[in-house]
C-alpha positions in Angstrom: 4.7 2.2 23.8 4.7 0.4 20.8 3.0 -2.7 20.4 5.4 -4.4 17.5 8.7 -3.3 16.0 9.9 -4.9 13.0 13.8 -5.2 13.0 14.7 -5.1 9.1 13.7 -4.0 6.2 14.1 -6.9 3.5 11.9 -9.3 2.5 11.5 -11.3 5.9 10.8 -7.7 7.6 8.3 -6.3 4.8 6.2 -8.9 4.5 5.8 -8.8 8.6 4.9 -5.7 8.0 2.4 -6.0 5.8 0.3 -8.7 7.3 1.0 -7.1 11.3 -0.6 -4.3 9.2 -3.2 -6.4 7.8 -3.9 -7.9 11.1 -5.1 -4.4 12.6 -1.4 -3.2 14.4 -0.1 -0.9 13.0 4.2 -1.8 13.6 7.5 0.1 13.0 10.0 -1.4 10.6 13.3 0.0 11.6 15.4 -0.5 8.4 18.8 -0.8 9.3 21.8 0.1 7.7 21.0 -2.0 5.0 17.8 -0.5 3.7 15.9 -3.1 1.3 18.5 -6.2 2.9 20.5 -8.5 0.7 18.1 -8.4 -2.6 18.7 -5.0 -2.9 22.1 -6.6 -4.4 20.7 -8.6 -6.4 20.3 -7.7 -9.9 19.4 -10.9 -11.4 16.0 -12.7 -9.8 14.1 -15.4 -11.8 12.1 -16.6 -9.1 10.3 -14.5 -6.9 6.7 -15.3 -7.2 4.9 -12.4 -9.0 8.1 -11.1 -10.9 7.9 -13.3 -14.6 11.1 -13.8 -16.4 14.0 -12.0 -14.6 13.7 -9.3 -12.0 16.2 -7.2 -10.5 16.2 -7.0 -6.7 15.7 -3.5 -6.0 12.5 -3.5 -8.2 11.4 -6.2 -6.2 11.9 -4.6 -3.0 10.1 -1.7 -4.1 7.4 -3.4 -4.9 7.0 -5.0 -1.4 7.6 -1.6 0.1 5.1 0.2 -1.4 2.9 -2.4 -0.3 3.3 -2.1 3.4 3.4 1.6 3.5 -0.2 1.4 1.4 -0.9 -1.0 4.8 -0.1 1.4 6.9 3.7 0.4 7.6 5.9 3.0 9.8 9.2 3.3 8.4 12.1 4.2 10.6 16.1 5.0 9.5 17.8 3.4 12.3 19.4 0.2 13.6 19.8 -1.8 16.7 23.0 -1.6 18.5 21.5 -3.7 21.6 18.4 -4.6 23.3 16.8 -5.4 26.7 14.4 -8.7 26.8 14.7 -9.5 30.3 11.1 -7.9 31.5 8.0 -8.1 30.0 8.2 -4.9 27.8 10.9 -5.1 25.6 13.8 -2.4 25.5 15.5 -1.5 21.8 18.4 1.0 21.8 19.0 1.9 18.6 22.5 3.5 16.7 20.4 7.2 17.1 20.4 6.9 20.6 16.6 6.1 21.6 15.5 3.5 23.4 12.2 1.6 21.8 9.9 0.1 24.2 7.9 -2.0 22.5 5.1 -5.1 23.4 6.8 -7.8 21.2 9.7 -8.3 18.3 10.3 -9.5 15.0 13.8 -9.9 14.2 14.5 -9.5 10.5 17.9 -8.4 10.1 19.1 -10.5 7.8 22.5 -11.4 6.8 25.5 -9.2 5.7 28.1 -10.1 3.9 31.3 -11.7 5.1 34.7 -10.4 4.6 37.8 -12.0 3.4 39.9 -10.4 6.2 43.1 -10.8 3.9 45.6 -8.0 4.0 44.7 -5.2 2.5 41.0 -5.5 2.5 39.9 -3.1 5.5 42.6 -0.5 3.8 41.2 -0.5 0.9 37.3 -1.5 1.4 35.4 1.3 0.1 38.4 2.6 -2.3 38.6 -0.2 -5.0 36.7 -2.8 -3.2 33.1 -3.5 -2.5 30.4 -5.6 -1.4 27.9 -3.9 -3.8 27.4 -4.6 -7.1 23.9 -2.6 -7.4 26.2 0.8 -5.8 29.0 0.8 -7.2 29.1 -1.7 -10.3 28.3 1.2 -13.1 31.2 3.4 -11.6 33.6 0.2 -13.6 32.1 0.4 -17.1 35.6 0.7 -19.8 37.1 -0.6 -16.2 38.7 -4.0 -15.0 36.7 -5.4 -11.7 37.4 -8.5 -10.6 35.1 -10.5 -8.5 35.9 -12.1 -5.4 34.2 -14.9 -4.5 32.9 -19.0 -5.9 29.7 -20.4 -6.7 26.3 -19.0 -8.8 26.3 -15.6 -7.5 29.9 -15.0 -8.3 29.6 -16.2 -11.9 25.8 -13.7 -12.1 28.2 -11.0 -10.7 30.6 -11.1 -13.7 27.5 -11.0 -15.8 26.2 -8.0 -13.6 29.3 -6.2 -14.4 30.5 -7.3 -18.4 26.8 -5.7 -18.6 28.1 -2.5 -17.0 30.8 -2.6 -19.5 33.2 -3.6 -17.1 36.0 -6.1 -17.7 36.0 -8.8 -15.4 39.9 -10.6 -15.8 38.9 -13.3 -13.1 36.9 -15.0 -10.6 39.2 -15.3 -7.4 37.8 -17.7 -4.8 38.7 -16.3 -1.7 41.0 -18.9 -0.6 43.0 -18.8 -3.4 43.8 -15.1 -2.9 46.9 -13.6 -0.8 46.5 -10.0 -0.4 44.4 -7.4 -1.6 47.2 -4.7 -3.2 47.3 -0.6 -4.2 49.4 2.2 -4.6 48.3 4.0 -1.2 45.9 6.3 -2.4 43.4 3.0 -4.5 43.4 -0.7 -4.9 45.3 -2.4 -8.3 44.8 -6.1 -7.4 44.5 -9.2 -5.9 47.8 -11.1 -5.1 47.2 -14.7 -5.2 48.7 -17.6 -3.3 50.2 -18.7 -6.1 52.6 -15.5 -6.1 50.4 -15.0 -9.5 48.3 -11.3 -9.1 45.2 -10.4 -11.6 45.2 -6.7 -11.7 42.0 -4.7 -11.7 40.5 -1.6 -11.1 38.2 -2.6 -8.6 37.2 -5.5 -6.8 33.8 -7.3 -5.8 33.3 -9.5 -2.8 30.9 -12.2 -3.2 30.9 -13.9 -0.3 28.6 -15.9 2.4 26.6 -14.1 4.7 26.9 -13.7 8.1 23.5 -13.4 9.9 23.0 -10.0 11.7 22.1 -10.8 15.2 25.6 -9.4 17.1 23.0 -6.9 19.1 20.9 -10.0 20.6 23.5 -12.5 21.9 23.2 -12.2 25.5 19.4 -11.9 25.5 18.5 -14.4 23.2 20.5 -18.2 22.0 21.8 -17.7 18.8 23.9 -21.0 16.9 27.9 -21.4 16.1 27.1 -19.2 13.1 25.1 -17.0 15.0 21.9 -17.4 13.8 18.9 -16.7 16.1 17.8 -20.3 17.4 13.7 -20.7 17.0 11.0 -23.2 17.7 7.8 -23.3 15.9 9.4 -22.2 13.0 9.7 -18.2 14.3 9.5 -18.4 18.0 12.7 -17.4 20.4 12.3 -18.7 23.5 11.2 -15.3 24.4 7.9 -14.8 25.0 6.4 -12.0 22.3 10.4 -12.7 20.5 10.2 -13.8 16.9 12.8 -14.1 14.2 12.2 -14.5 10.7 14.5 -14.5 7.4 17.8 -15.0 6.7 19.4 -14.2 10.3 17.3 -17.2 11.8 17.6 -20.0 9.1 20.6 -21.9 8.7 19.3 -22.8 5.4 17.4 -22.7 2.2 18.2 -18.5 2.1 15.8 -17.4 -0.4 13.8 -14.3 -0.4 10.7 -15.5 -0.6 11.1 -17.9 2.0 12.3 -15.1 4.3 8.7 -13.5 3.1 7.0 -16.3 4.5 9.0 -16.3 7.2 7.9 -12.3 8.1 4.1 -13.4 8.0 4.5 -16.5 9.6 6.8 -14.3 11.9 3.5 -11.2 12.1 0.8 -14.3 12.6 2.7 -15.3 15.7 3.3 -11.7 17.1 -0.4 -11.1 16.7 -1.5 -14.1 18.5 1.0 -13.2 20.6 -0.4 -9.7 21.4 -3.8 -11.1 21.4 -3.5 -13.1 24.5 -1.2 -10.3 26.3 
C-alpha cells in the first residue's frame, strides 16, 4: 500500500511531490491524461519566480519535474476514473484497470479546456480543431488558424501562432460563433451568428477551464462549477484527502499559486501520516 498518492502532474502535483519526498515519504504521482497540466499549453509565462523574462510553460514543467525526480518522486502514466474514500484506506481505480490503495491522497488534477459544444466541434475536433497550441501550432505555418476564445489568453495565442508562421484571420468569441464547418474530411472554418464566415485551415480553442474532478463526484463535496470544496486551504471533508491547485481554487488560477497549494497540501499530508 502506498503512503501518499498524488493525482496530477502540473505545478501543484509536482510541488506536492517535491515537498512530500523531502519530508521522507516517497510519493507516487499519477500523471493523468495531460502530463504537466495546463502549463504545457502556455508559451508565454512572464511571472513565474526563477524564470526571468518570458519563459515557456513546458520548460518550467520540465525543470520542476526534474527536481521532483531527483527528490525521489515516482511517476506513473495513468489517470484515476473513480475513487472509494469510504474506509480508512483510500482506493483509487485507474483507467489502466489498477486499484491503488493509499493512506493519503492529494488531488491536483487541474482544469481542462471547456469545449463550446457548437455544431461541428465534435466532428472536427482533432481534424482541424485543437485545444493545444504546443501540440499542433507548428502544423499551421503558412496556413490560416482561427482562435476561438476571448481575453488575454486568446491574444497571446494569436501572437504565438503568428510567430510560428500562421495567419490568424480572426479571434472569434464563442458567443459569436454558430458552427464549425468542414468539407467532410476536414475543418474549413467558423460560421458566425451574423451569417458571415471565417475561412481557416484550423481552429484553436482558448476557452475557460473546467475542473477535472468528475472522478471524485459522490466521494467529495464539489461546488457548482465542479471545484473540490476545501477548508483550511487544502483540506477536504475526508481525513487524509487534500486538494490543490486549479481543481480546488475557483479564483486566481495561476501556476505559482497552484505550486504553493501543492506544497501546503504535502505538508498537511505529512502531518496526517505522522498522526495516523
